[in-house]
VOGUTOR-252652 format. One record per residue: residue number from 1; residue in three letters; x, y, z of N, C-alpha, C in turn. Coordinates in steps of 0.02 Angstrom, whole numbers, plus 50000, padded with zeros to 5 digits. Atoms other than C-alpha are relative to their C-alpha. Last residue first. Layout:
N
nr NUM, rest ALA, nxx X, nyy Y, nzz Z, caxx X, cayy Y, cazz Z, cxx X, cyy Y, czz Z
...
# end
This chain:
81
nr 81, rest MET, nxx 50012, nyy 49992, nzz 49942, caxx 50015, cayy 51053, cazz 50444, cxx 49993, cyy 50083, czz 50031
nr 80, rest PRO, nxx 49955, nyy 49977, nzz 49952, caxx 50006, cayy 51054, cazz 50265, cxx 49966, cyy 50010, czz 50058
nr 79, rest ASP, nxx 50010, nyy 49920, nzz 49974, caxx 49851, cayy 50962, cazz 50189, cxx 50075, cyy 50022, czz 50043
nr 78, rest LEU, nxx 49936, nyy 49968, nzz 50023, caxx 49906, cayy 50794, cazz 50119, cxx 50007, cyy 50071, czz 50015
nr 77, rest LEU, nxx 49950, nyy 50033, nzz 49997, caxx 49806, cayy 50688, cazz 50223, cxx 50056, cyy 50018, czz 49953
nr 76, rest ALA, nxx 49941, nyy 49960, nzz 50003, caxx 49694, cayy 50811, cazz 50268, cxx 50067, cyy 49973, czz 49989
nr 75, rest PRO, nxx 49983, nyy 49912, nzz 50019, caxx 49535, cayy 50778, cazz 50219, cxx 50054, cyy 50019, czz 50011
nr 74, rest PHE, nxx 49937, nyy 49963, nzz 49985, caxx 49540, cayy 50585, cazz 50229, cxx 50022, cyy 50068, czz 49981
nr 73, rest ARG, nxx 49956, nyy 50048, nzz 49959, caxx 49386, cayy 50497, cazz 50236, cxx 50068, cyy 50029, czz 50025
nr 72, rest ASP, nxx 50041, nyy 49996, nzz 49942, caxx 49282, cayy 50626, cazz 50153, cxx 50030, cyy 49956, czz 50040
nr 71, rest PRO, nxx 49979, nyy 49941, nzz 49952, caxx 49420, cayy 50642, cazz 50021, cxx 49953, cyy 50008, czz 50056
nr 70, rest PHE, nxx 50057, nyy 50012, nzz 49926, caxx 49393, cayy 50471, cazz 49983, cxx 50025, cyy 50062, czz 50038
nr 69, rest ALA, nxx 50051, nyy 50044, nzz 49996, caxx 49465, cayy 50448, cazz 49803, cxx 49948, cyy 49997, czz 50062
nr 68, rest GLU, nxx 50049, nyy 49993, nzz 50051, caxx 49564, cayy 50596, cazz 49778, cxx 49940, cyy 49976, czz 50005
nr 67, rest ASN, nxx 50032, nyy 49954, nzz 49979, caxx 49647, cayy 50561, cazz 49950, cxx 49947, cyy 50042, czz 49955
nr 66, rest ILE, nxx 50055, nyy 50015, nzz 49950, caxx 49680, cayy 50388, cazz 49904, cxx 49962, cyy 50060, czz 50025
nr 65, rest ALA, nxx 50060, nyy 50046, nzz 50018, caxx 49760, cayy 50442, cazz 49738, cxx 49946, cyy 49983, czz 50063
nr 64, rest THR, nxx 50044, nyy 49959, nzz 50035, caxx 49862, cayy 50582, cazz 49823, cxx 49939, cyy 49958, czz 49969
nr 63, rest ALA, nxx 50028, nyy 49970, nzz 49950, caxx 49946, cayy 50453, cazz 49952, cxx 49931, cyy 50057, czz 49956
nr 62, rest VAL, nxx 50052, nyy 50044, nzz 49964, caxx 49971, cayy 50338, cazz 49806, cxx 49962, cyy 50043, czz 50056
nr 61, rest ILE, nxx 50050, nyy 49991, nzz 50040, caxx 50074, cayy 50484, cazz 49726, cxx 49942, cyy 49959, czz 50018
nr 60, rest THR, nxx 50040, nyy 49949, nzz 50017, caxx 50164, cayy 50533, cazz 49863, cxx 49944, cyy 49994, czz 49941
nr 59, rest LEU, nxx 50050, nyy 49969, nzz 49951, caxx 50209, cayy 50374, cazz 49924, cxx 49966, cyy 50052, czz 49987
nr 58, rest ARG, nxx 49983, nyy 49960, nzz 49924, caxx 50301, cayy 50323, cazz 49767, cxx 49958, cyy 50028, czz 50039
nr 57, rest TYR, nxx 50035, nyy 49936, nzz 49987, caxx 50262, cayy 50195, cazz 49640, cxx 50042, cyy 50037, czz 50058
nr 56, rest SER, nxx 49969, nyy 49933, nzz 50039, caxx 50385, cayy 50072, cazz 49546, cxx 49936, cyy 50055, czz 50014
nr 55, rest TYR, nxx 50052, nyy 49987, nzz 50040, caxx 50283, cayy 49910, cazz 49612, cxx 50006, cyy 50070, czz 49953
nr 54, rest ILE, nxx 50010, nyy 50062, nzz 50031, caxx 50420, cayy 49852, cazz 49710, cxx 49951, cyy 50011, czz 49953
nr 53, rest ALA, nxx 49938, nyy 50004, nzz 50053, caxx 50454, cayy 50030, cazz 49763, cxx 49996, cyy 49921, czz 49956
nr 52, rest LEU, nxx 49989, nyy 49956, nzz 50053, caxx 50295, cayy 50033, cazz 49847, cxx 50036, cyy 49995, czz 49953
nr 51, rest ILE, nxx 50036, nyy 50034, nzz 50017, caxx 50328, cayy 49901, cazz 49971, cxx 49981, cyy 50027, czz 49932
nr 50, rest ARG, nxx 49978, nyy 50059, nzz 50028, caxx 50471, cayy 49982, cazz 50008, cxx 49960, cyy 49952, czz 49961
nr 49, rest GLU, nxx 49970, nyy 49977, nzz 50057, caxx 50389, cayy 50131, cazz 50043, cxx 50035, cyy 49960, czz 49952
nr 48, rest LEU, nxx 50043, nyy 49972, nzz 50041, caxx 50274, cayy 50056, cazz 50158, cxx 50043, cyy 50030, czz 49937
nr 47, rest THR, nxx 50005, nyy 50057, nzz 50010, caxx 50422, cayy 49984, cazz 50268, cxx 49938, cyy 50008, czz 49912
nr 46, rest ALA, nxx 49940, nyy 50027, nzz 50014, caxx 50488, cayy 50141, cazz 50293, cxx 49974, cyy 49936, czz 49955
nr 45, rest LEU, nxx 49977, nyy 49959, nzz 50055, caxx 50324, cayy 50222, cazz 50340, cxx 50046, cyy 49959, czz 49949
nr 44, rest ALA, nxx 49953, nyy 49933, nzz 49978, caxx 50290, cayy 50087, cazz 50460, cxx 50003, cyy 50032, czz 49921
nr 43, rest PRO, nxx 49934, nyy 50012, nzz 49993, caxx 50147, cayy 49961, cazz 50400, cxx 50041, cyy 50064, czz 50018
nr 42, rest LEU, nxx 49975, nyy 49945, nzz 50040, caxx 49963, cayy 49973, cazz 50441, cxx 50079, cyy 49991, czz 50009
nr 41, rest THR, nxx 49960, nyy 49955, nzz 49977, caxx 49878, cayy 49820, cazz 50508, cxx 50026, cyy 50047, czz 49945
nr 40, rest ARG, nxx 49994, nyy 50043, nzz 49932, caxx 49726, cayy 49704, cazz 50475, cxx 50061, cyy 50039, czz 50030
nr 39, rest GLY, nxx 50007, nyy 49948, nzz 49968, caxx 49692, cayy 49801, cazz 50317, cxx 49996, cyy 49996, czz 50071
nr 38, rest ARG, nxx 50073, nyy 50018, nzz 49978, caxx 49675, cayy 49646, cazz 50211, cxx 49986, cyy 50065, czz 50044
nr 37, rest GLU, nxx 50039, nyy 50017, nzz 50058, caxx 49841, cayy 49680, cazz 50102, cxx 49918, cyy 50006, czz 50028
nr 36, rest ILE, nxx 49983, nyy 49933, nzz 50030, caxx 49944, cayy 49736, cazz 50269, cxx 49942, cyy 50005, czz 49943
nr 35, rest ASP, nxx 50029, nyy 49960, nzz 49954, caxx 49898, cayy 49573, cazz 50345, cxx 49982, cyy 50085, czz 49983
nr 34, rest SER, nxx 50072, nyy 50019, nzz 50005, caxx 49937, cayy 49476, cazz 50188, cxx 49966, cyy 50054, czz 50055
nr 33, rest LEU, nxx 50037, nyy 49973, nzz 50064, caxx 50100, cayy 49566, cazz 50186, cxx 49936, cyy 49990, czz 49998
nr 32, rest TYR, nxx 50003, nyy 49923, nzz 49972, caxx 50130, cayy 49522, cazz 50381, cxx 49968, cyy 50040, czz 49921
nr 31, rest ALA, nxx 50045, nyy 49970, nzz 49960, caxx 50096, cayy 49352, cazz 50335, cxx 49976, cyy 50050, czz 50007
nr 30, rest ILE, nxx 50057, nyy 50007, nzz 50027, caxx 50196, cayy 49325, cazz 50181, cxx 49944, cyy 50019, czz 50038
nr 29, rest SER, nxx 50021, nyy 50070, nzz 49991, caxx 50353, cayy 49390, cazz 50281, cxx 49911, cyy 50006, czz 49965
nr 28, rest LEU, nxx 50043, nyy 50015, nzz 49962, caxx 50431, cayy 49541, cazz 50207, cxx 49968, cyy 49931, czz 50014
nr 27, rest ARG, nxx 49959, nyy 50023, nzz 49945, caxx 50590, cayy 49564, cazz 50091, cxx 49960, cyy 50018, czz 50066
nr 26, rest ALA, nxx 49992, nyy 49951, nzz 49957, caxx 50489, cayy 49672, cazz 49969, cxx 50029, cyy 49988, czz 50071
nr 25, rest LYS, nxx 49968, nyy 49941, nzz 50045, caxx 50528, cayy 49557, cazz 49812, cxx 50014, cyy 50068, czz 50056
nr 24, rest ASP, nxx 49933, nyy 50010, nzz 50001, caxx 50495, cayy 49403, cazz 49943, cxx 50043, cyy 50062, czz 49956
nr 23, rest ALA, nxx 49951, nyy 50004, nzz 49933, caxx 50338, cayy 49464, cazz 50000, cxx 50069, cyy 49997, czz 49989
nr 22, rest ALA, nxx 49999, nyy 49946, nzz 49981, caxx 50269, cayy 49514, cazz 49810, cxx 50046, cyy 50018, czz 50078
nr 21, rest GLU, nxx 49956, nyy 49970, nzz 50041, caxx 50318, cayy 49340, cazz 49755, cxx 50007, cyy 50070, czz 50021
nr 20, rest ARG, nxx 49913, nyy 50027, nzz 50009, caxx 50242, cayy 49250, cazz 49895, cxx 50047, cyy 50046, czz 49968
nr 19, rest ILE, nxx 49972, nyy 49964, nzz 49930, caxx 50075, cayy 49361, cazz 49889, cxx 50070, cyy 49973, czz 50028
nr 18, rest THR, nxx 50032, nyy 50023, nzz 49940, caxx 50070, cayy 49301, cazz 49712, cxx 50007, cyy 50044, czz 50068
nr 17, rest TRP, nxx 49981, nyy 50036, nzz 49933, caxx 50099, cayy 49400, cazz 49576, cxx 49982, cyy 49986, czz 50064
nr 16, rest GLY, nxx 50007, nyy 50079, nzz 50003, caxx 50007, cayy 49433, cazz 49411, cxx 50046, cyy 49974, czz 50057
nr 15, rest ARG, nxx 49930, nyy 50020, nzz 50016, caxx 50078, cayy 49622, cazz 49397, cxx 49993, cyy 49920, czz 49994
nr 14, rest GLU, nxx 49983, nyy 49979, nzz 50071, caxx 49899, cayy 49689, cazz 49405, cxx 50072, cyy 49981, czz 49981
nr 13, rest GLN, nxx 50047, nyy 50045, nzz 50043, caxx 49862, cayy 49587, cazz 49559, cxx 50014, cyy 50015, czz 49928
nr 12, rest ARG, nxx 49973, nyy 50064, nzz 50005, caxx 50011, cayy 49662, cazz 49652, cxx 49977, cyy 49945, czz 49949
nr 11, rest PHE, nxx 49927, nyy 50006, nzz 50036, caxx 49968, cayy 49834, cazz 49612, cxx 50011, cyy 49931, czz 49992
nr 10, rest GLN, nxx 50018, nyy 49977, nzz 50068, caxx 49764, cayy 49798, cazz 49655, cxx 50091, cyy 49990, czz 49968
nr 9, rest ARG, nxx 50031, nyy 50066, nzz 50001, caxx 49821, cayy 49720, cazz 49842, cxx 49992, cyy 50009, czz 49908
nr 8, rest LEU, nxx 49938, nyy 50039, nzz 50003, caxx 49920, cayy 49882, cazz 49878, cxx 49982, cyy 49931, czz 49969
nr 7, rest TYR, nxx 49928, nyy 49985, nzz 50053, caxx 49788, cayy 49983, cazz 49819, cxx 50035, cyy 49957, czz 49984
nr 6, rest ARG, nxx 50029, nyy 50007, nzz 50071, caxx 49650, cayy 49890, cazz 49911, cxx 50040, cyy 50011, czz 49955
nr 5, rest ALA, nxx 50008, nyy 50084, nzz 50008, caxx 49750, cayy 49892, cazz 50067, cxx 49979, cyy 49994, czz 49934
nr 4, rest LEU, nxx 49946, nyy 50013, nzz 50007, caxx 49766, cayy 50079, cazz 50056, cxx 50025, cyy 49925, czz 49980
nr 3, rest PRO, nxx 49980, nyy 49976, nzz 50070, caxx 49595, cayy 50111, cazz 50036, cxx 50074, cyy 49985, czz 49980
nr 2, rest THR, nxx 49988, nyy 49926, nzz 50006, caxx 49563, cayy 50013, cazz 50192, cxx 50016, cyy 50009, czz 49934
nr 1, rest MET, nxx 49943, nyy 49982, nzz 50030, caxx 49473, cayy 49834, cazz 50189, cxx 50019, cyy 50077, czz 49995
# end
């Protein structure tokens, strides 16, 4: 499971939502959201922003958290190009 997948699943579980509830709120299929939460697929940026919005998170906050939690795996995640 990827760090992003872990965070997304954690956000959903913290709210006590089922995968169906989260998928409905994000306007995604259950199968697609499940694949994202399992790390089987990466969503498009717009889709990721839509998922994060249902949890009241912004992409920059999640990217920072992942970068800080896994600096060796994602050393340039937030570094300027």
